[in-house]
Each structure stands twice: as C-alpha cells, then as structure tokens.
C-alpha positions in Angstrom: 18.8 -68.1 -16.6 19.6 -64.5 -15.9 21.9 -63.5 -13.0 19.1 -61.2 -11.7 16.6 -64.1 -11.5 19.2 -66.2 -9.7 19.8 -63.3 -7.3 16.1 -63.1 -6.5 15.9 -66.8 -5.8 18.9 -66.6 -3.4 17.4 -63.7 -1.6 14.0 -65.4 -1.2 15.7 -68.6 0.2 17.8 -66.4 2.6 14.7 -64.7 4.1 12.8 -68.0 4.3 15.6 -69.9 6.1 16.8 -67.1 8.2 13.4 -66.5 9.7 12.9 -70.1 10.6 16.4 -70.5 12.0 15.6 -68.0 14.8 12.5 -69.9 15.9 14.3 -73.3 15.7 17.2 -72.2 17.9 14.7 -71.3 20.7 12.9 -74.6 20.3 16.1 -76.6 20.4 17.1 -75.0 23.7 13.7 -75.6 25.2 13.6 -79.3 24.1 17.3 -79.9 24.9 17.7 -81.5 21.4 21.0 -81.9 19.7 19.3 -82.9 16.5 17.3 -79.6 16.5 20.3 -77.6 17.6 22.4 -79.2 14.8 19.7 -78.3 12.3 19.7 -74.8 13.6 23.5 -74.6 13.3 23.2 -76.0 9.8 20.6 -73.4 8.9 22.9 -70.7 10.2 25.5 -72.0 7.8 22.8 -72.1 5.1 21.9 -68.5 5.6 25.6 -67.5 5.7 26.3 -69.5 2.5 23.5 -67.9 0.7 24.6 -64.4 1.9 28.1 -65.3 0.6 26.7 -66.4 -2.7 24.8 -63.2 -3.1 27.8 -61.1 -2.3 30.0 -63.2 -4.6 27.5 -63.0 -7.4 27.6 -59.2 -7.3 31.5 -59.1 -7.1 31.9 -61.6 -9.9 29.8 -59.4 -12.2 32.3 -56.6 -12.0 34.5 -56.0 -15.1 38.3 -55.9 -15.0 39.9 -53.0 -13.1 43.5 -52.2 -12.2 45.6 -55.3 -11.7 42.4 -57.5 -11.6 42.3 -58.2 -15.3 39.6 -60.8 -14.9 37.7 -58.7 -12.4 36.5 -60.7 -9.4 35.1 -63.6 -11.3 36.5 -66.2 -8.9 34.5 -64.7 -6.0 31.9 -67.3 -6.5 34.5 -70.1 -6.3 35.9 -68.6 -3.2 32.3 -68.5 -1.7 31.8 -72.2 -2.7 35.1 -73.1 -0.9 34.0 -71.3 2.2 30.7 -73.1 2.1 32.5 -76.4 1.7 34.8 -75.7 4.7 31.9 -74.7 6.9 30.0 -77.8 6.0 33.0 -79.9 6.8 33.8 -78.2 10.1 30.1 -78.4 11.3 29.9 -82.0 10.2 33.0 -82.9 12.3 31.6 -81.1 15.3 28.2 -82.6 15.1 29.7 -86.0 14.6 31.6 -85.6 17.8 28.5 -84.4 19.7 26.4 -87.2 18.3 28.8 -89.9 19.5 28.8 -88.2 23.0 25.0 -88.4 23.1 25.0 -92.0 22.1 27.3 -92.8 25.1 25.3 -90.7 27.5 21.9 -89.7 26.1 20.1 -86.8 27.8 16.4 -86.3 28.1 14.9 -84.9 24.8 11.5 -83.3 24.3 10.2 -85.6 21.6 7.0 -83.6 20.7 8.9 -80.3 20.2 11.5 -82.1 18.1 8.7 -83.7 16.0 6.7 -80.5 15.4 9.7 -78.3 14.7 11.3 -81.0 12.5 8.1 -81.3 10.4 7.9 -77.6 9.9 11.6 -77.6 9.0 11.0 -80.2 6.3 8.4 -78.0 4.6 10.5 -74.9 4.8 13.5 -76.6 3.4 11.5 -78.3 0.7 10.4 -74.9 -0.5 13.9 -73.4 -0.3 15.4 -76.4 -2.1 12.8 -76.1 -4.9 13.6 -72.4 -5.2 17.3 -72.9 -5.5 17.0 -76.0 -7.8 15.5 -73.6 -10.4 18.6 -71.4 -10.3 21.7 -71.9 -12.5 23.5 -74.8 -10.7 26.3 -74.9 -13.2 27.7 -72.1 -11.1 29.8 -73.6 -8.3 28.8 -70.6 -6.2 25.0 -71.4 -6.4 25.7 -75.2 -6.2 27.4 -74.5 -2.9 24.4 -72.8 -1.5 22.1 -75.4 -2.9 24.1 -78.2 -1.3 23.8 -76.5 2.1 20.0 -76.3 1.8 19.6 -79.8 0.5 21.6 -81.2 3.4 19.4 -79.2 5.7 16.4 -80.9 4.2 17.9 -84.3 4.9 18.8 -83.2 8.4 15.2 -82.2 9.2 13.9 -85.5 7.8 16.3 -87.3 10.2 15.2 -85.0 13.1 11.6 -85.7 12.4 12.1 -89.4 12.5 14.1 -89.1 15.8 11.3 -87.0 17.3 8.8 -89.8 16.4 11.1 -92.5 18.0 11.7 -90.5 21.2 7.9 -89.7 21.5 6.7 -93.2 20.9 9.4 -95.4 22.3 11.4 -93.2 24.6 14.6 -94.1 22.7 16.7 -91.0 23.5 19.7 -92.2 21.5 17.6 -91.5 18.4 18.5 -87.8 18.7 22.3 -88.6 18.6 21.8 -91.1 15.7 20.0 -88.4 13.7 22.8 -85.9 14.4 25.4 -88.5 13.1 23.5 -89.0 9.9 23.3 -85.3 9.4 27.1 -85.0 10.1 27.9 -87.7 7.5 25.9 -85.9 4.8 27.5 -82.6 5.7 31.0 -84.0 5.5 30.3 -85.6 2.1 28.9 -82.4 0.6 31.5 -80.2 2.2 34.5 -82.2 1.0 33.0 -82.4 -2.5 32.7 -78.6 -2.6 36.2 -78.1 -1.3 37.6 -80.5 -4.0 35.7 -78.8 -6.8 36.8 -75.3 -5.7 40.4 -76.6 -5.4 40.3 -77.7 -9.0 39.5 -74.2 -10.1 42.1 -72.5 -7.9 44.8 -75.0 -8.9 43.8 -74.4 -12.6 43.0 -78.0 -13.5 41.3 -78.5 -16.8 37.5 -78.2 -16.4 35.6 -81.5 -16.0 34.6 -82.8 -19.4 37.5 -81.2 -21.2 40.5 -83.5 -21.9 43.7 -81.6 -22.8 45.0 -84.7 -24.7 41.8 -84.7 -26.8 42.1 -81.0 -27.5 45.8 -81.4 -28.5 44.8 -84.2 -30.8 42.1 -82.1 -32.4 44.5 -79.2 -33.0 47.1 -81.4 -34.5 44.4 -82.8 -36.9 44.8 -79.6 -39.0 47.3 -80.6 -41.7 49.0 -77.2 -41.5 49.9 -77.7 -37.8 53.2 -79.5 -37.2 53.4 -79.2 -33.4 51.6 -78.0 -30.3 53.4 -76.7 -27.2 52.7 -74.8 -24.0 49.1 -76.0 -24.1 47.1 -74.9 -21.0 43.4 -75.5 -20.3 41.8 -74.1 -17.2 38.7 -72.5 -15.7 38.6 -68.8 -14.8 35.3 -69.6 -12.9 32.4 -71.9 -13.3 31.3 -72.0 -17.0 34.3 -69.8 -18.1 37.0 -72.1 -19.6 40.1 -70.7 -21.1 43.0 -72.0 -23.3 46.4 -70.9 -24.4 48.8 -72.7 -26.7 51.8 -72.3 -28.9 51.2 -73.7 -32.4 53.8 -74.4 -35.0 52.8 -74.5 -38.7 54.6 -75.2 -42.0 56.6 -72.3 -43.3 54.3 -71.7 -46.3 51.1 -71.3 -44.1 49.4 -68.1 -43.1 49.6 -67.9 -39.3 46.6 -65.6 -39.0 44.4 -68.0 -41.1 45.5 -71.0 -38.9 44.8 -69.0 -35.7 41.3 -68.0 -36.9 40.5 -71.6 -37.8 41.7 -73.1 -34.6 39.8 -70.5 -32.5 36.6 -71.4 -34.3 37.3 -75.1 -33.9 37.8 -74.8 -30.2 34.6 -72.8 -29.8 32.5 -75.2 -31.9 34.0 -78.5 -30.7 34.8 -77.7 -27.0 32.8 -74.5 -26.3 36.0 -72.6 -25.4 35.7 -69.1 -26.7 38.4 -67.4 -24.5 41.6 -68.5 -26.3 45.2 -67.2 -26.7 46.9 -68.9 -29.5 50.4 -68.0 -30.6 51.2 -69.3 -34.1 54.7 -69.5 -35.5 56.3 -71.0 -38.6 58.6 -73.9 -38.2 61.7 -71.9 -39.0 61.0 -69.3 -36.4 59.4 -71.4 -33.6 61.0 -71.4 -30.2 63.0 -74.5 -29.2 60.9 -77.2 -27.5 63.6 -77.3 -24.7 62.9 -73.7 -23.8 59.2 -74.3 -23.5 59.7 -77.5 -21.4 62.1 -75.6 -19.1 59.2 -73.5 -17.9 57.4 -76.6 -16.7 55.0 -76.6 -19.7 54.1 -79.4 -22.1 56.7 -79.5 -24.9 56.0 -79.3 -28.6 54.9 -82.6 -30.1 55.2 -83.4 -33.7 52.1 -84.7 -35.3 52.4 -88.3 -36.4 51.6 -88.6 -40.0 
C-alpha cells in the first residue's frame, strides 16, 4: 500500500467525520443527550487523530537532516501516543459523567438520539471501511483507525439507548451507553499508549526475540561470541539491530559481516544492521561492554 493511497484514505475519513461532527454537536445540545455529546466529543478526537496522522505521515517521509539522522520517522509513533492519551482522557471524563447520569438521570430526547445515532453508525461504518483498507501495520494509522472503530461502537450504543429511552422512558440508558463507550475508549487508549511506549523505550519489536536472534548468530561456526546486541524499532515496520561479533582469528571479518547481515534480513526481516566484527585476539573485554549496561559477550556452547 503506497503512502499516497493511505494519505487519501485518511483525508476522506477526515472530511466525512468532521462534517458529521458539527451536526451531531448541535443535535446533542438540543436533545440534552450525554450519549450524543460523548459521541460528538469522540468524533472531535477522531478528526484530530486523523489530522495528526496526516501531519505525521508527511513528517515521517522526510529524509535525514542536520542532527536528525533518522529524519522525523517517529512522528507517526508520537501521533499514535497522542491519540492514545486523548482516548484515555476522554474515556475517563465520559465514565465520570456517565456515573453522574446514572445517579441523577436528566430528560433525554429519545427520538433525536435514535435518528442521529443511526446516521452516525452509517457514517462511521463507511469511515471504518475506508481506514481498514489502509496500512494498519503503521502504529500511526492504527491509532486513527482505533479512534474511528471506537466511535462506531459508541454510535451503536447510542442508538440502542435512543430506542430504550423512546420506547420505555428509561433515561438511565443514556448514561449506561456513555459508560460502555468510556470503557472501550480506555481499553483502546491504554493499548495505544503501551505500544507507543515500547517504541520510545526501544524495546524489541513484537515478534522478534533477541535471545533467538543471538542464538541464530552464534550458529555460525566462525562466531565465538556475541556482545552489545540491541534490537529496537525506529518506527512501525522499521526494525534495527546492532551487535559486536567475535570470530576466530583465522576468519575474514568482512565475509562474516556480509553473511550475518544477509541472515538477519532473510530470517528476521531486519535490513538495517550495524555489525562490528573483531577477531578473538583483538576483541574488547566483555567487562568493558557489560559496564555500559549492554549484554556481555557469550561464548557459544559447542
């Protein structure tokens, strides 16, 4: 999927949701519905999240410049963390308001809630379908998608609450719908924050086990030790690795480096590698590597 195609999908979803959000806000105030107002607030965060995603997509495409040797590739991860934080904050606020309305339920215009909620379901189904076709391996796009998907769930809950209020007069249905939405927002928000934190804290990408990578490198009979091994993610879909490799004195370091680079690319899909290869007689002491807080050299068990 090309970045240009993803950008068009995000822009289309932004226009679709932004236009509906304005009308829903007016309807929420007229109907005095917290469920509708919570959906409108969520849609505001949706449009903001998509706008952030579009900006981040542009910034992350820039090449390296000045002191930014990786460019601004983590802009997308930053946008995803902002999306996660806004979802979490809104979820907490709506949860509080929902509990308040359960205790003291106000009058709610059930017909308005039902009509607007039904239209919202259709609008968000279309927006969800559009974003589902984009590259969701990107944490940036996944953050925007989660916002819209949660909004779809919210409108489903709002529509049900409108039916209950209209047919039974059960005003607390509005508060209950808001609580369901709040729970979904908290779940998605915290998940996005956690995934963004993994990238910022330079944890190994999900699906890549440093111990397995170390074992694979040590399987080369020319390699006697691996030290200073780091596996991290520059941004979504951009894993990187650096390592210090010790080989037997009679081996050609360049040949070993070339083989290990190809192995990492084919076996683990890591093509951004920095591998320092040294012969046993000239390798740095394991204690010096460990003193930097890095994994020490480990002799291969043969």
